[in-house]
ZADO-1210 file (C-alpha; in nm, 4 decimals, padded with zeros to 6 digits):
<atoms>
<atom x="-00.0098" y="00.0220" z="-00.0076" code="MET" pos="1"/>
<atom x="00.2966" y="00.2640" z="00.0842" code="TRP" pos="2"/>
<atom x="00.4255" y="00.1548" z="-00.2548" code="PHE" pos="3"/>
<atom x="00.1125" y="00.2265" z="-00.4290" code="ASP" pos="4"/>
<atom x="00.0137" y="00.5429" z="-00.2158" code="ARG" pos="5"/>
<atom x="00.3955" y="00.7047" z="-00.3260" code="ARG" pos="6"/>
<atom x="00.3790" y="00.5778" z="-00.6940" code="ALA" pos="7"/>
<atom x="00.0338" y="00.7622" z="-00.7102" code="GLY" pos="8"/>
<atom x="00.1790" y="01.0763" z="-00.5820" code="VAL" pos="9"/>
<atom x="00.4911" y="01.0792" z="-00.7685" code="LEU" pos="10"/>
<atom x="00.2452" y="01.0426" z="-01.0782" code="LEU" pos="11"/>
<atom x="00.0859" y="01.2869" z="-00.9671" code="SER" pos="12"/>
<atom x="00.3947" y="01.5306" z="-00.9157" code="MET" pos="13"/>
<atom x="00.4849" y="01.4409" z="-01.2881" code="ALA" pos="14"/>
<atom x="00.1696" y="01.5260" z="-01.4164" code="SER" pos="15"/>
<atom x="00.1491" y="01.8610" z="-01.2865" code="ILE" pos="16"/>
<atom x="00.4906" y="01.9491" z="-01.3734" code="ALA" pos="17"/>
<atom x="00.3660" y="01.8626" z="-01.7162" code="LEU" pos="18"/>
<atom x="00.0740" y="02.0788" z="-01.6505" code="SER" pos="19"/>
<atom x="00.2927" y="02.3382" z="-01.5296" code="LEU" pos="20"/>
<atom x="00.5078" y="02.2845" z="-01.8673" code="SER" pos="21"/>
<atom x="00.2361" y="02.3098" z="-02.1182" code="MET" pos="22"/>
<atom x="00.0666" y="02.6149" z="-01.9638" code="THR" pos="23"/>
<atom x="00.4672" y="02.7825" z="-02.0193" code="GLN" pos="24"/>
<atom x="00.5050" y="02.7133" z="-02.3081" code="ALA" pos="25"/>
<atom x="00.1633" y="02.8224" z="-02.4371" code="ALA" pos="26"/>
<atom x="00.1903" y="03.1408" z="-02.2579" code="ASP" pos="27"/>
<atom x="00.3019" y="03.4807" z="-02.4490" code="TYR" pos="28"/>
<atom x="00.6668" y="03.6107" z="-02.4135" code="LYS" pos="29"/>
<atom x="00.7756" y="03.9229" z="-02.4334" code="ALA" pos="30"/>
<atom x="01.1712" y="03.9191" z="-02.4140" code="GLN" pos="31"/>
<atom x="01.4364" y="04.2183" z="-02.4815" code="ILE" pos="32"/>
<atom x="01.7623" y="04.0858" z="-02.6496" code="ALA" pos="33"/>
<atom x="01.9876" y="04.2236" z="-02.9013" code="GLU" pos="34"/>
<atom x="02.0383" y="04.1711" z="-03.2759" code="GLN" pos="35"/>
<atom x="02.3407" y="04.3312" z="-03.4636" code="GLU" pos="36"/>
<atom x="02.4113" y="04.4225" z="-03.1604" code="GLY" pos="37"/>
<atom x="02.1038" y="04.6369" z="-03.1136" code="ILE" pos="38"/>
<atom x="01.8422" y="04.5959" z="-02.8560" code="GLU" pos="39"/>
<atom x="01.4878" y="04.5073" z="-03.0122" code="ILE" pos="40"/>
<atom x="01.1533" y="04.3530" z="-02.8025" code="VAL" pos="41"/>
<atom x="01.0046" y="04.0195" z="-02.9223" code="ARG" pos="42"/>
<atom x="00.6683" y="03.9272" z="-02.8162" code="LEU" pos="43"/>
<atom x="00.5741" y="03.5909" z="-02.8998" code="SER" pos="44"/>
<atom x="00.2330" y="03.4426" z="-02.9233" code="ASP" pos="45"/>
<atom x="00.3284" y="03.0469" z="-02.9339" code="PRO" pos="46"/>
<atom x="-00.0871" y="02.9388" z="-03.0012" code="THR" pos="47"/>
<atom x="-00.1000" y="03.1222" z="-03.2717" code="HIS" pos="48"/>
<atom x="00.2620" y="03.1168" z="-03.4041" code="HIS" pos="49"/>
<atom x="00.2751" y="03.5056" z="-03.3970" code="VAL" pos="50"/>
<atom x="00.5930" y="03.6278" z="-03.3425" code="GLU" pos="51"/>
<atom x="00.6535" y="04.0930" z="-03.3703" code="VAL" pos="52"/>
<atom x="01.0041" y="04.2524" z="-03.3337" code="SER" pos="53"/>
<atom x="01.0332" y="04.5770" z="-03.2302" code="ILE" pos="54"/>
<atom x="01.3900" y="04.8307" z="-03.2965" code="VAL" pos="55"/>
<atom x="01.3001" y="05.1169" z="-02.9996" code="PRO" pos="56"/>
<atom x="01.6068" y="05.2595" z="-03.0775" code="SER" pos="57"/>
<atom x="01.5060" y="05.3293" z="-03.4469" code="ILE" pos="58"/>
<atom x="01.1878" y="05.4908" z="-03.4692" code="GLY" pos="59"/>
<atom x="01.0558" y="05.2295" z="-03.2033" code="ASN" pos="60"/>
<atom x="00.9569" y="05.0408" z="-03.5404" code="ILE" pos="61"/>
<atom x="00.8031" y="04.7210" z="-03.5769" code="ALA" pos="62"/>
<atom x="01.0227" y="04.5586" z="-03.8223" code="TYR" pos="63"/>
<atom x="00.8909" y="04.2543" z="-03.8492" code="SER" pos="64"/>
<atom x="00.5361" y="04.0307" z="-03.7816" code="MET" pos="65"/>
<atom x="00.5921" y="03.6770" z="-03.8492" code="LYS" pos="66"/>
<atom x="00.2721" y="03.4660" z="-03.9335" code="VAL" pos="67"/>
<atom x="00.3397" y="03.0629" z="-03.9424" code="ASN" pos="68"/>
<atom x="00.6866" y="03.1478" z="-04.0731" code="GLY" pos="69"/>
<atom x="00.5185" y="03.4218" z="-04.3619" code="HIS" pos="70"/>
<atom x="00.6609" y="03.7751" z="-04.2970" code="GLU" pos="71"/>
<atom x="00.4032" y="04.0361" z="-04.3341" code="ILE" pos="72"/>
<atom x="00.5345" y="04.3229" z="-04.2923" code="LEU" pos="73"/>
<atom x="00.7673" y="04.4752" z="-04.5585" code="TYR" pos="74"/>
<atom x="01.0988" y="04.6331" z="-04.4586" code="MET" pos="75"/>
<atom x="01.3326" y="04.7990" z="-04.7430" code="PRO" pos="76"/>
<atom x="01.6259" y="04.6102" z="-04.5716" code="THR" pos="77"/>
<atom x="01.6247" y="04.3306" z="-04.3168" code="ARG" pos="78"/>
<atom x="01.9610" y="04.4122" z="-04.1386" code="SER" pos="79"/>
<atom x="01.8872" y="04.6599" z="-03.8573" code="LEU" pos="80"/>
<atom x="02.2545" y="04.8196" z="-03.9099" code="VAL" pos="81"/>
<atom x="02.1875" y="04.9037" z="-04.2917" code="GLU" pos="82"/>
<atom x="01.8394" y="05.0607" z="-04.1215" code="LEU" pos="83"/>
<atom x="01.9966" y="05.2592" z="-03.8719" code="LYS" pos="84"/>
<atom x="02.2760" y="05.4053" z="-04.1414" code="ALA" pos="85"/>
<atom x="02.0071" y="05.4842" z="-04.3698" code="LYS" pos="86"/>
<atom x="01.6945" y="05.5044" z="-04.2870" code="PRO" pos="87"/>
<atom x="01.4070" y="05.4248" z="-04.5222" code="GLY" pos="88"/>
<atom x="01.0310" y="05.3648" z="-04.4397" code="LEU" pos="89"/>
<atom x="00.9270" y="05.0065" z="-04.3800" code="GLY" pos="90"/>
<atom x="00.7355" y="04.7950" z="-04.0925" code="GLY" pos="91"/>
<atom x="00.5051" y="04.9843" z="-03.9012" code="VAL" pos="92"/>
<atom x="00.6776" y="05.4209" z="-03.8755" code="PRO" pos="93"/>
<atom x="00.4902" y="05.6065" z="-03.6737" code="PHE" pos="94"/>
<atom x="00.4863" y="05.9667" z="-03.8280" code="LEU" pos="95"/>
<atom x="00.4832" y="06.2503" z="-03.5858" code="ALA" pos="96"/>
<atom x="00.4062" y="06.5629" z="-03.5014" code="PRO" pos="97"/>
<atom x="00.2471" y="06.5153" z="-03.8328" code="TRP" pos="98"/>
<atom x="00.1876" y="06.2639" z="-04.0530" code="ALA" pos="99"/>
<atom x="00.2787" y="06.2978" z="-04.4236" code="ASN" pos="100"/>
<atom x="00.3143" y="06.6461" z="-04.5756" code="ARG" pos="101"/>
<atom x="00.2939" y="07.0490" z="-04.4862" code="ILE" pos="102"/>
<atom x="00.2619" y="07.2338" z="-04.7626" code="ASP" pos="103"/>
<atom x="00.5547" y="07.4679" z="-04.6949" code="GLY" pos="104"/>
<atom x="00.8243" y="07.5532" z="-04.4123" code="LEU" pos="105"/>
<atom x="00.5506" y="07.6961" z="-04.1782" code="SER" pos="106"/>
<atom x="00.2255" y="07.5907" z="-04.0495" code="TYR" pos="107"/>
<atom x="-00.0623" y="07.7131" z="-03.8346" code="TRP" pos="108"/>
<atom x="-00.1870" y="07.6124" z="-03.5052" code="ALA" pos="109"/>
<atom x="-00.3776" y="07.8215" z="-03.2385" code="ASN" pos="110"/>
<atom x="-00.4121" y="08.1022" z="-03.4731" code="GLY" pos="111"/>
<atom x="-00.0541" y="08.1537" z="-03.4462" code="LYS" pos="112"/>
<atom x="00.2206" y="08.0674" z="-03.7320" code="LYS" pos="113"/>
<atom x="00.4853" y="07.8139" z="-03.6385" code="TYR" pos="114"/>
<atom x="00.8175" y="07.8441" z="-03.9056" code="LEU" pos="115"/>
<atom x="00.9826" y="07.5324" z="-03.9653" code="LEU" pos="116"/>
<atom x="01.3860" y="07.5320" z="-03.9417" code="ASN" pos="117"/>
<atom x="01.5565" y="07.3372" z="-04.2368" code="ASN" pos="118"/>
<atom x="01.9283" y="07.3961" z="-04.0454" code="ASP" pos="119"/>
<atom x="01.8512" y="07.2009" z="-03.7645" code="LEU" pos="120"/>
<atom x="01.8282" y="06.8614" z="-03.9441" code="GLY" pos="121"/>
<atom x="01.5479" y="06.7088" z="-03.8123" code="SER" pos="122"/>
<atom x="01.3360" y="06.7541" z="-04.1247" code="LEU" pos="123"/>
<atom x="01.2548" y="06.5356" z="-04.4207" code="ARG" pos="124"/>
<atom x="01.1620" y="06.6933" z="-04.6958" code="LEU" pos="125"/>
<atom x="00.9802" y="06.5116" z="-05.0197" code="ASP" pos="126"/>
<atom x="01.0808" y="06.6105" z="-05.3508" code="GLY" pos="127"/>
<atom x="00.8631" y="06.8995" z="-05.3708" code="ASN" pos="128"/>
<atom x="01.0551" y="07.0158" z="-05.1271" code="GLY" pos="129"/>
<atom x="00.7994" y="06.9877" z="-04.8620" code="LEU" pos="130"/>
<atom x="00.8323" y="06.8563" z="-04.4727" code="PRO" pos="131"/>
<atom x="00.6984" y="06.5053" z="-04.4571" code="ILE" pos="132"/>
<atom x="00.5999" y="06.2377" z="-04.2165" code="HIS" pos="133"/>
<atom x="00.7348" y="06.4691" z="-03.8821" code="GLY" pos="134"/>
<atom x="01.0570" y="06.4442" z="-03.6594" code="LEU" pos="135"/>
<atom x="01.0359" y="06.0801" z="-03.4889" code="VAL" pos="136"/>
<atom x="00.9939" y="05.8147" z="-03.8015" code="SER" pos="137"/>
<atom x="01.3799" y="05.7005" z="-03.7076" code="PHE" pos="138"/>
<atom x="01.4332" y="05.9123" z="-03.3720" code="SER" pos="139"/>
<atom x="01.6831" y="05.7157" z="-03.1264" code="PRO" pos="140"/>
<atom x="01.4780" y="05.8789" z="-02.8324" code="LEU" pos="141"/>
<atom x="01.2512" y="05.5862" z="-02.7236" code="TRP" pos="142"/>
<atom x="01.2893" y="05.3878" z="-02.3909" code="ARG" pos="143"/>
<atom x="01.1484" y="05.0924" z="-02.3233" code="VAL" pos="144"/>
<atom x="00.9323" y="05.1666" z="-02.0710" code="ALA" pos="145"/>
<atom x="00.8336" y="04.8350" z="-01.9733" code="GLY" pos="146"/>
<atom x="00.7473" y="04.4277" z="-02.0877" code="THR" pos="147"/>
<atom x="00.4952" y="04.2404" z="-01.9874" code="ARG" pos="148"/>
<atom x="00.3785" y="03.8763" z="-02.0770" code="ALA" pos="149"/>
<atom x="00.0824" y="03.6578" z="-01.9441" code="ASP" pos="150"/>
<atom x="-00.1390" y="03.3742" z="-02.0242" code="ALA" pos="151"/>
<atom x="-00.3747" y="03.6483" z="-02.2352" code="ASN" pos="152"/>
<atom x="-00.1331" y="03.8569" z="-02.4076" code="SER" pos="153"/>
<atom x="00.2686" y="04.0093" z="-02.4490" code="ALA" pos="154"/>
<atom x="00.3131" y="04.3646" z="-02.4888" code="SER" pos="155"/>
<atom x="00.5637" y="04.6423" z="-02.4486" code="CYS" pos="156"/>
<atom x="00.5413" y="05.0126" z="-02.4081" code="THR" pos="157"/>
<atom x="00.8016" y="05.2830" z="-02.5204" code="SER" pos="158"/>
<atom x="00.8227" y="05.6055" z="-02.4366" code="ARG" pos="159"/>
<atom x="00.9706" y="05.9459" z="-02.5962" code="LEU" pos="160"/>
<atom x="00.9598" y="06.2584" z="-02.3859" code="GLU" pos="161"/>
<atom x="00.9673" y="06.5197" z="-02.6728" code="PHE" pos="162"/>
<atom x="00.9780" y="06.7954" z="-02.4441" code="TRP" pos="163"/>
<atom x="01.3301" y="06.7325" z="-02.3219" code="LYS" pos="164"/>
<atom x="01.4814" y="06.7429" z="-02.6680" code="HIS" pos="165"/>
<atom x="01.5603" y="07.1792" z="-02.8092" code="PRO" pos="166"/>
<atom x="01.5441" y="07.0121" z="-03.1271" code="GLU" pos="167"/>
<atom x="01.2396" y="06.8818" z="-03.1509" code="LEU" pos="168"/>
<atom x="01.0283" y="07.1713" z="-02.9293" code="MET" pos="169"/>
<atom x="01.2041" y="07.4169" z="-03.1911" code="ALA" pos="170"/>
<atom x="01.0048" y="07.2565" z="-03.4712" code="GLN" pos="171"/>
<atom x="00.6993" y="07.2104" z="-03.2864" code="PHE" pos="172"/>
<atom x="00.6832" y="07.4097" z="-02.9431" code="PRO" pos="173"/>
<atom x="00.3813" y="07.1784" z="-02.7908" code="PHE" pos="174"/>
<atom x="00.5418" y="07.0041" z="-02.4802" code="ALA" pos="175"/>
<atom x="00.4354" y="06.6726" z="-02.4436" code="HIS" pos="176"/>
<atom x="00.5649" y="06.3235" z="-02.3826" code="THR" pos="177"/>
<atom x="00.4862" y="06.0007" z="-02.6388" code="ILE" pos="178"/>
<atom x="00.4243" y="05.6598" z="-02.5117" code="GLU" pos="179"/>
<atom x="00.3165" y="05.3513" z="-02.7657" code="MET" pos="180"/>
<atom x="00.2143" y="05.0072" z="-02.6605" code="THR" pos="181"/>
<atom x="00.2565" y="04.7306" z="-02.9138" code="TYR" pos="182"/>
<atom x="00.0305" y="04.4352" z="-02.7584" code="LYS" pos="183"/>
<atom x="-00.0073" y="04.0979" z="-02.8975" code="LEU" pos="184"/>
<atom x="-00.3223" y="03.8549" z="-02.8434" code="HIS" pos="185"/>
<atom x="-00.5023" y="03.6089" z="-03.0119" code="ASP" pos="186"/>
<atom x="-00.2919" y="03.6448" z="-03.2937" code="GLY" pos="187"/>
<atom x="-00.3410" y="03.9922" z="-03.3679" code="LYS" pos="188"/>
<atom x="-00.1114" y="04.3290" z="-03.3066" code="LEU" pos="189"/>
<atom x="-00.2897" y="04.6312" z="-03.1465" code="SER" pos="190"/>
<atom x="-00.0983" y="04.9717" z="-03.1300" code="VAL" pos="191"/>
<atom x="-00.1583" y="05.2015" z="-02.8945" code="GLU" pos="192"/>
<atom x="-00.0478" y="05.5498" z="-02.8867" code="THR" pos="193"/>
<atom x="-00.0944" y="05.7737" z="-02.6275" code="LEU" pos="194"/>
<atom x="-00.0490" y="06.1538" z="-02.6750" code="LEU" pos="195"/>
<atom x="00.0249" y="06.3769" z="-02.2936" code="LYS" pos="196"/>
<atom x="00.0000" y="06.7838" z="-02.3519" code="ASN" pos="197"/>
<atom x="00.2388" y="06.9442" z="-02.0968" code="LEU" pos="198"/>
<atom x="00.2209" y="07.2332" z="-02.2293" code="SER" pos="199"/>
<atom x="-00.0296" y="07.5496" z="-02.1568" code="ALA" pos="200"/>
<atom x="-00.1902" y="07.5341" z="-02.5410" code="ASP" pos="201"/>
<atom x="-00.4349" y="07.3115" z="-02.6551" code="PRO" pos="202"/>
<atom x="-00.1909" y="07.0588" z="-02.8721" code="MET" pos="203"/>
<atom x="-00.3064" y="06.9975" z="-03.2484" code="PRO" pos="204"/>
<atom x="-00.3246" y="06.6543" z="-03.3473" code="VAL" pos="205"/>
<atom x="-00.2238" y="06.5596" z="-03.6891" code="ALA" pos="206"/>
<atom x="-00.0070" y="06.1850" z="-03.5484" code="VAL" pos="207"/>
<atom x="-00.0129" y="05.8686" z="-03.8521" code="GLY" pos="208"/>
<atom x="00.1016" y="05.5535" z="-03.9117" code="PHE" pos="209"/>
<atom x="00.2730" y="05.4044" z="-04.2028" code="HIS" pos="210"/>
<atom x="00.2869" y="05.0226" z="-04.2028" code="PRO" pos="211"/>
<atom x="00.4133" y="04.8581" z="-04.4972" code="TYR" pos="212"/>
<atom x="00.2216" y="04.5197" z="-04.6173" code="PHE" pos="213"/>
<atom x="00.2786" y="04.1960" z="-04.8450" code="GLN" pos="214"/>
<atom x="00.0981" y="03.9185" z="-04.9190" code="LEU" pos="215"/>
<atom x="00.3383" y="03.5553" z="-05.0494" code="ASP" pos="216"/>
<atom x="00.0833" y="03.3427" z="-05.1849" code="ASP" pos="217"/>
<atom x="-00.0127" y="03.5426" z="-05.4699" code="ALA" pos="218"/>
<atom x="00.2154" y="03.8128" z="-05.6939" code="PRO" pos="219"/>
<atom x="00.0361" y="04.1945" z="-05.6063" code="ARG" pos="220"/>
<atom x="-00.1116" y="04.1839" z="-05.9603" code="ASP" pos="221"/>
<atom x="-00.3838" y="03.9306" z="-05.8163" code="GLU" pos="222"/>
<atom x="-00.4115" y="04.1347" z="-05.4885" code="TRP" pos="223"/>
<atom x="-00.7763" y="04.2964" z="-05.3742" code="HIS" pos="224"/>
<atom x="-00.7889" y="04.5710" z="-05.1258" code="ALA" pos="225"/>
<atom x="-01.1034" y="04.6609" z="-04.9908" code="HIS" pos="226"/>
<atom x="-01.1400" y="05.0528" z="-04.8834" code="LEU" pos="227"/>
<atom x="-01.4668" y="05.1322" z="-04.6455" code="PRO" pos="228"/>
<atom x="-01.4969" y="05.4735" z="-04.7201" code="VAL" pos="229"/>
<atom x="-01.7508" y="05.7392" z="-04.8633" code="ARG" pos="230"/>
<atom x="-01.5209" y="06.0486" z="-04.9539" code="GLU" pos="231"/>
<atom x="-01.1959" y="06.0354" z="-05.1464" code="HIS" pos="232"/>
<atom x="-00.9917" y="06.3435" z="-05.1151" code="GLN" pos="233"/>
<atom x="-00.8697" y="06.5920" z="-05.4053" code="VAL" pos="234"/>
<atom x="-00.5117" y="06.6131" z="-05.4127" code="LEU" pos="235"/>
<atom x="-00.2947" y="06.8778" z="-05.6039" code="ASN" pos="236"/>
<atom x="00.0201" y="06.8655" z="-05.7805" code="ALA" pos="237"/>
<atom x="00.2253" y="06.8453" z="-05.4702" code="LYS" pos="238"/>
<atom x="00.0178" y="06.5653" z="-05.3809" code="VAL" pos="239"/>
<atom x="-00.1892" y="06.7453" z="-05.0753" code="THR" pos="240"/>
<atom x="-00.5046" y="06.8122" z="-05.0328" code="PRO" pos="241"/>
<atom x="-00.7103" y="07.0775" z="-05.1737" code="THR" pos="242"/>
<atom x="-01.0045" y="07.0692" z="-04.9588" code="GLY" pos="243"/>
<atom x="-01.1900" y="06.9326" z="-05.1839" code="GLU" pos="244"/>
<atom x="-01.3575" y="06.6170" z="-05.1665" code="LYS" pos="245"/>
<atom x="-01.5629" y="06.3900" z="-05.4084" code="ARG" pos="246"/>
<atom x="-01.7238" y="06.0215" z="-05.3387" code="PRO" pos="247"/>
<atom x="-01.6188" y="05.7243" z="-05.3686" code="MET" pos="248"/>
<atom x="-01.5381" y="05.6294" z="-05.7191" code="ASP" pos="249"/>
<atom x="-01.2986" y="05.2849" z="-05.6597" code="LEU" pos="250"/>
<atom x="-01.4341" y="04.9701" z="-05.6844" code="PRO" pos="251"/>
<atom x="-01.4598" y="04.7073" z="-05.4235" code="ASP" pos="252"/>
<atom x="-01.2773" y="04.5058" z="-05.3813" code="PRO" pos="253"/>
<atom x="-00.9987" y="04.7712" z="-05.5530" code="TYR" pos="254"/>
<atom x="-00.7674" y="04.5462" z="-05.7693" code="PRO" pos="255"/>
<atom x="-00.4234" y="04.6297" z="-05.7582" code="LEU" pos="256"/>
<atom x="-00.3626" y="04.5062" z="-06.1564" code="ALA" pos="257"/>
<atom x="-00.3113" y="04.7526" z="-06.3387" code="GLY" pos="258"/>
<atom x="-00.3508" y="05.0488" z="-06.1089" code="HIS" pos="259"/>
<atom x="-00.1543" y="05.2364" z="-05.7856" code="GLN" pos="260"/>
<atom x="-00.2784" y="05.4195" z="-05.4671" code="LEU" pos="261"/>
<atom x="-00.1487" y="05.7612" z="-05.2825" code="ASP" pos="262"/>
<atom x="-00.4749" y="05.8570" z="-05.2148" code="ASP" pos="263"/>
<atom x="-00.6443" y="05.9875" z="-04.9050" code="GLY" pos="264"/>
<atom x="-01.0298" y="05.9282" z="-04.7859" code="PHE" pos="265"/>
<atom x="-01.2187" y="06.0591" z="-04.5153" code="THR" pos="266"/>
<atom x="-01.5774" y="05.9759" z="-04.4163" code="GLY" pos="267"/>
<atom x="-01.4748" y="05.5972" z="-04.3230" code="LEU" pos="268"/>
<atom x="-01.7174" y="05.3072" z="-04.2666" code="ILE" pos="269"/>
<atom x="-01.7138" y="05.1234" z="-03.9034" code="ARG" pos="270"/>
<atom x="-01.8938" y="04.8944" z="-03.7942" code="GLY" pos="271"/>
<atom x="-02.0889" y="04.7782" z="-03.4577" code="ALA" pos="272"/>
<atom x="-01.7493" y="04.8242" z="-03.2653" code="ASP" pos="273"/>
<atom x="-01.6563" y="05.1392" z="-03.4178" code="GLY" pos="274"/>
<atom x="-01.3875" y="05.0031" z="-03.6070" code="ASN" pos="275"/>
<atom x="-01.3096" y="05.0700" z="-03.9851" code="ALA" pos="276"/>
<atom x="-01.1701" y="04.7469" z="-04.1570" code="ASP" pos="277"/>
<atom x="-00.9277" y="04.7736" z="-04.4501" code="PHE" pos="278"/>
<atom x="-00.7607" y="04.4511" z="-04.6042" code="TRP" pos="279"/>
<atom x="-00.5742" y="04.3446" z="-04.8917" code="VAL" pos="280"/>
<atom x="-00.6409" y="03.9745" z="-04.9624" code="LYS" pos="281"/>
<atom x="-00.4176" y="03.7448" z="-05.2071" code="GLY" pos="282"/>
<atom x="-00.5180" y="03.3959" z="-05.2986" code="LYS" pos="283"/>
<atom x="-00.5710" y="03.3063" z="-04.9539" code="ASN" pos="284"/>
<atom x="-00.3894" y="03.5168" z="-04.7086" code="GLN" pos="285"/>
<atom x="-00.5649" y="03.8676" z="-04.5796" code="GLN" pos="286"/>
<atom x="-00.4377" y="04.1439" z="-04.3554" code="ILE" pos="287"/>
<atom x="-00.6990" y="04.3565" z="-04.2136" code="THR" pos="288"/>
<atom x="-00.6155" y="04.6916" z="-04.0137" code="VAL" pos="289"/>
<atom x="-00.8838" y="04.8315" z="-03.8319" code="SER" pos="290"/>
<atom x="-00.8751" y="05.1565" z="-03.7852" code="TYR" pos="291"/>
<atom x="-01.0154" y="05.3162" z="-03.3901" code="GLY" pos="292"/>
<atom x="-01.2073" y="05.5943" z="-03.4005" code="PRO" pos="293"/>
<atom x="-00.9448" y="05.8715" z="-03.3104" code="LYS" pos="294"/>
<atom x="-00.7665" y="05.7416" z="-03.6877" code="TYR" pos="295"/>
<atom x="-01.0471" y="05.9487" z="-03.8855" code="THR" pos="296"/>
<atom x="-00.8438" y="05.9253" z="-04.1974" code="VAL" pos="297"/>
<atom x="-00.7021" y="05.6935" z="-04.4461" code="ALA" pos="298"/>
<atom x="-00.4212" y="05.7156" z="-04.6757" code="VAL" pos="299"/>
<atom x="-00.3352" y="05.4190" z="-04.8824" code="ALA" pos="300"/>
<atom x="-00.0325" y="05.3687" z="-05.0908" code="TYR" pos="301"/>
<atom x="00.0561" y="05.0972" z="-05.3152" code="ALA" pos="302"/>
<atom x="00.3047" y="05.2230" z="-05.6023" code="PRO" pos="303"/>
<atom x="00.3891" y="05.0244" z="-05.9557" code="PRO" pos="304"/>
<atom x="00.6194" y="04.7661" z="-05.9583" code="GLY" pos="305"/>
<atom x="00.6194" y="04.7222" z="-05.5534" code="LYS" pos="306"/>
<atom x="00.4838" y="04.4286" z="-05.3724" code="SER" pos="307"/>
<atom x="00.3403" y="04.5833" z="-05.0638" code="PHE" pos="308"/>
<atom x="00.0236" y="04.7819" z="-04.9729" code="ILE" pos="309"/>
<atom x="00.0576" y="05.0623" z="-04.7219" code="CYS" pos="310"/>
<atom x="-00.3071" y="05.1032" z="-04.5073" code="PHE" pos="311"/>
<atom x="-00.2014" y="05.4235" z="-04.3076" code="GLU" pos="312"/>
<atom x="-00.3982" y="05.5407" z="-03.9921" code="PRO" pos="313"/>
<atom x="-00.4113" y="05.9090" z="-03.9703" code="MET" pos="314"/>
<atom x="-00.5537" y="06.1294" z="-03.7164" code="SER" pos="315"/>
<atom x="-00.6268" y="06.4440" z="-03.9421" code="ALA" pos="316"/>
<atom x="-00.5686" y="06.5097" z="-04.3581" code="VAL" pos="317"/>
<atom x="-00.2796" y="06.5419" z="-04.4850" code="THR" pos="318"/>
<atom x="-00.1820" y="06.9332" z="-04.4283" code="ASN" pos="319"/>
<atom x="-00.3914" y="06.9097" z="-04.1483" code="GLY" pos="320"/>
<atom x="-00.2873" y="07.2224" z="-03.9429" code="PHE" pos="321"/>
<atom x="-00.3272" y="07.4490" z="-04.2482" code="ASN" pos="322"/>
<atom x="-00.6411" y="07.3245" z="-04.4416" code="LEU" pos="323"/>
<atom x="-00.7769" y="07.3783" z="-04.0588" code="ALA" pos="324"/>
<atom x="-00.6738" y="07.7151" z="-04.0746" code="HIS" pos="325"/>
<atom x="-00.7841" y="07.8177" z="-04.3619" code="ASP" pos="326"/>
<atom x="-01.1202" y="07.7310" z="-04.3255" code="GLY" pos="327"/>
<atom x="-01.1258" y="07.4009" z="-04.5595" code="LEU" pos="328"/>
<atom x="-01.1168" y="07.1297" z="-04.2747" code="TRP" pos="329"/>
<atom x="-01.2711" y="07.1274" z="-03.9172" code="ASN" pos="330"/>
<atom x="-01.2089" y="06.7871" z="-03.7626" code="GLU" pos="331"/>
<atom x="-00.8247" y="06.8672" z="-03.6715" code="LEU" pos="332"/>
<atom x="-00.8096" y="06.6633" z="-03.3298" code="GLN" pos="333"/>
<atom x="-00.6804" y="06.8900" z="-03.0399" code="SER" pos="334"/>
<atom x="-00.5825" y="06.7712" z="-02.6324" code="VAL" pos="335"/>
<atom x="-00.6216" y="07.0343" z="-02.3892" code="PRO" pos="336"/>
<atom x="-00.3598" y="07.1850" z="-02.1389" code="PRO" pos="337"/>
<atom x="-00.2818" y="06.8571" z="-01.9226" code="GLY" pos="338"/>
<atom x="-00.5009" y="06.6401" z="-02.1139" code="GLY" pos="339"/>
<atom x="-00.4340" y="06.3260" z="-02.2673" code="GLU" pos="340"/>
<atom x="-00.4858" y="06.1712" z="-02.6657" code="TRP" pos="341"/>
<atom x="-00.5386" y="05.8107" z="-02.7047" code="ARG" pos="342"/>
<atom x="-00.5525" y="05.6112" z="-03.0448" code="GLY" pos="343"/>
<atom x="-00.5540" y="05.2434" z="-03.1586" code="THR" pos="344"/>
<atom x="-00.5180" y="05.0809" z="-03.4370" code="PHE" pos="345"/>
<atom x="-00.5115" y="04.6353" z="-03.5126" code="GLU" pos="346"/>
<atom x="-00.3571" y="04.4666" z="-03.7763" code="ILE" pos="347"/>
<atom x="-00.5042" y="04.1243" z="-03.7963" code="ARG" pos="348"/>
<atom x="-00.3458" y="03.8620" z="-04.0168" code="PRO" pos="349"/>
<atom x="-00.5323" y="03.5187" z="-04.1665" code="THR" pos="350"/>
<atom x="-00.5001" y="03.2504" z="-04.3692" code="GLY" pos="351"/>
<atom x="-00.1656" y="03.2058" z="-04.3437" code="PHE" pos="352"/>
</atoms>
């Protein structure tokens, strides 16, 4: 009897150990590691076979999202050393304090005109000499504020204290902090951005993201895109909005074969959850980008000859500061002194 009881206890202990091991194996993971000598954060969802890699010191960009081994984020290079030496857009870059273009080296906020200083070296100019994509797309100023993983999700929060840096404040003199949280859960990646206005004036909000997506089960010319919008922005020769808009005039779904996109849209069509779901689909693979309520503008970018498409969640139209001042757009968001702004979008891959 003693042997039987002991054997039963040993068997029970072995079962518990096996159960614990299986639970741990199924749990999400958030790990700080190094790649090419550069600190990265890796979020893992073993159950859904999804792994996301983030490089805080290069704009806090999520540069890889693998689903069952398939890479769904396009990058101009997979080398972080190359990316750091010669930054190029790819992955999930953050655009702030303005997304896309401003129509000159000045902008209006709260009835005041602010000048941009190209001599500081922090501006990126497009082919027409217009400031594009803000100041922090590849910034080394991000710091990891914390990581977390449990049985339900894995996340990483990074912070950029904009107000501490004179070269940033000289271009956008609104003291604030930015916190960005990547959260992996149920095979989906959510990206939450929190702006905290520390200044004495209201802070205009025109931030956005420029994610690059790719499929590998069909060539680009077999992809179709869903654009749930009512209004198509009219652009001028410098690719900034005129303030005019026309009813949505593209087919749904929109075939990429023989077509290109570099278009802005408003009047997003939202579901019962308040989100607007954009997607691109190949044969079976599909990537859905779900825009939360604070992202009221969409830009879609799919240039000819390139095997990627961008669904860009935007909190304002391109050149929104100036269009709002000119009375051509009345939806500019703002954060009151001491207030916060929080926006979220989600990436959902299926069929991989």
